[in-house]
N, C-alpha and C positions, 0 to 999 in steps of 0.2 A: 280157524277165526282168520288166518292170514288170507286164506283163498276168498273168502267173503269180501274182505276189505281190498283184495287186488281187483276182484271182479266189479266192485263199486268204483274203484279208481278208473278202471278201464271203460265202463259204461258212461259215466257221467260226461268225459270229455266229447265222447260220441255225440250223445244229445245235445250238449252244448254247441258242438260244432255245427250241427244242422241249422241252429238258430242264430249264429254269428250275423248281426247286422239287418235282423229281420224282425223287428218287434212286432208283436201281435197287435192288429188294429183295434180301436176301441169298439167297434160295432159287433166284435166277437162276445165281449161280456155285456154290452150295454146296447140292446136294440135302440135303433132311431124310433122316433115318434110317427105314427101313420095317422092322417086324417080319417075318421071312422066313415065321413061321408064320400069317401072316394072308394070304399069297399074292398080295401086290400089292409092285411096286416103284414108286418115284417117277421121273418124267423130266420134263425141261424141252424143250421144241420151240419154235423160233422160226419165226415165219411173216411174210410180208411182202406188202403188197398195196395197192391204190389207196384202200382203205376199211378200217375196222376188220372188217367181216364177211368180206372177202377175205383179210385177214392171218390171221383166226381159222381160217377154212376151211383155208388153207394149213398151219398149225401143226396143226391136228386130224388132216389127212391124214398129216402127217410122221408124227404119234404113231402112228397106225393102221398104218401101214407098217412101224414099227419093231417095233411089238407082234407083227405078224403073222410079221415074220422071227424074232424071237425065240422064237416058238411053233413054229418050223418049217414055215410055210405059205410057198409060192414067191411071191416079190415081183417084180415087174417095175417098178423104179423109174421109167422114162420114160413109162409109161401111168399107174400107179396114182395118182400124185399129183393128176393132173389129174382122173381119175375120182373119187377120193374126195373132192376139194373141193366137188363138187356134191351131196355126200351127207351134209352137216352136219346133224342134227336135234337136237332136245332129248333125245331117247333115244339116248344114245351107245352104241349097241352096233351091231357090224356081223356079220353071218352070213357066214361062210365055210367052205365044206367041214364042214358040220355042226359048227361050232364059233362060239361066241360069244366075243368078246373084250371083257370088261367094263373099261370105263374110264370115269374119274370126274375131271372138271375141277376143280381144288382153287383155283387163284389165276391171275390174269393181270396182267401190265403191261405198258404199250404206250407208244408214242411217235411223234410224227410227225416226218418229216424230208424234206429235199428234195435228192435227188442233184442234182450240177451239173447245169444245162440240162435238168431234168425237173420234171414234176410231183409235188406232194406225194404222199409215201408214208407208210403206216403199218408200223411194225415191232412185233410183239406176241412176248412171251414167255409160255408158258402151263405151269403146274405142274400136271400129271397124275399120278393113281394108276392104274396099269394092272396088270391080273391077270398072274401070272408063269407060271400054268400052266393050260390049258384044262381040266383034269380036275376043279379045285377052284373053289369060290365064293370070290371075294376078300372078306375084311371090311375095307371101306376105313374109314379113321379119320378123325376129325375134324382138320382142321388150321386154326389160326385165325390163324397168324402170316404173313399176306399180305404184310404191311409189313416 
């Protein structure tokens, strides 16, 4: 019993330390409203990895997989996340079956954490604007409320 309590006492300050002074922004829990006439929607994806870049690649892959699924493109969950994680580029467009999926990174918020008995990890939340219909060019809006 003492070991469990000591483990918890050690773990909680580590998690709390990573979040001091960094309050999670409102958009993580409550998506902004999108104008449907502009042909995009907002989505938040969460990714984890050993570095910021790996966590970001994981969040990006999840956003692309969801967008493909929503547009009716067949998605194989077990293969696509790993394959897409290696394809993160500055031009965030993926060609799939003669279809471009425009996606715009709006904001991100990240934190470091250390799972019990593991190395440091990064968790990132990314707010995206994603095209909702492959037939129309989205008109992404400026979003300045990242905090």
